[in-house]
C-alpha positions in Angstrom: 8.2 13.8 16.5 4.4 14.1 16.2 4.5 14.5 12.4 6.8 11.5 12.0 4.4 9.4 14.1 1.3 10.5 12.1 3.1 9.7 8.8 4.2 6.3 10.2 0.6 5.5 11.3 -0.9 6.5 7.9 1.6 4.6 5.9 1.5 1.6 8.2 -2.3 1.5 8.0 -2.1 1.9 4.2 0.4 -0.9 3.8 -1.6 -3.1 6.1 -4.8 -2.6 4.0 -2.9 -3.2 0.8 -1.4 -6.4 2.1 -4.8 -7.7 3.2 -6.4 -6.7 -0.2 -3.5 -8.3 -2.1 -3.8 -11.6 -0.2 -7.6 -11.7 -0.6 -7.3 -11.3 -4.4 -4.1 -13.4 -4.8 -6.0 -16.1 -6.7 -7.9 -13.5 -8.8 -11.5 -12.5 -9.1 -13.9 -15.4 -9.7 -15.8 -14.6 -12.9 -17.4 -18.0 -13.2 -21.0 -16.8 -12.7 -20.6 -14.2 -15.4 -18.9 -16.5 -18.0 -21.2 -19.5 -17.3 -24.3 -17.4 -17.9 -23.2 -16.5 -21.5 -23.8 -19.2 -24.1 -21.5 -19.2 -27.2 -24.4 -19.9 -29.6 -26.2 -16.8 -28.3 -23.2 -14.6 -28.9 -22.6 -16.0 -32.4 -26.3 -15.5 -33.3 -26.2 -11.9 -32.1 -23.0 -11.2 -34.1 -24.5 -12.7 -37.2 -27.7 -10.7 -36.7 -25.8 -7.5 -36.6 -23.8 -8.5 -39.6 -27.0 -9.2 -41.5 -28.4 -5.9 -40.6 -25.3 -4.1 -41.8 -25.3 -6.1 -45.1 -29.0 -5.8 -45.9 -28.9 -2.3 -47.5 -26.0 -3.2 -49.8 -27.7 -6.5 -50.8 -30.9 -4.6 -51.5 -29.1 -2.0 -53.7 -27.3 -4.8 -55.6 -30.6 -6.7 -56.2 -32.5 -3.6 -57.4 -29.7 -2.6 -59.8 -29.5 -6.2 -61.1 -33.2 -6.4 -61.7 -33.3 -3.0 -63.3 -30.6 -4.0 -65.8 -32.9 -6.8 -67.0 -35.4 -4.4 -68.4 -34.7 -2.2 -71.4 -34.8 1.6 -71.0 
């Protein structure tokens, strides 16, 4: 009898907490402060900067090879 009562109390408490948590997050978490702080132009500028850094060595190699082909050996 004591074990059944302890199990019922534990599960009852767990279900009660889950129900209160579910009702408090029923509308979802409000991420408006995070998303409003991010500007789209800043994100695009950062992506373009990383792309330029990744492309720079290839462009430099192409330019050096093109210029070296202009001169006779």
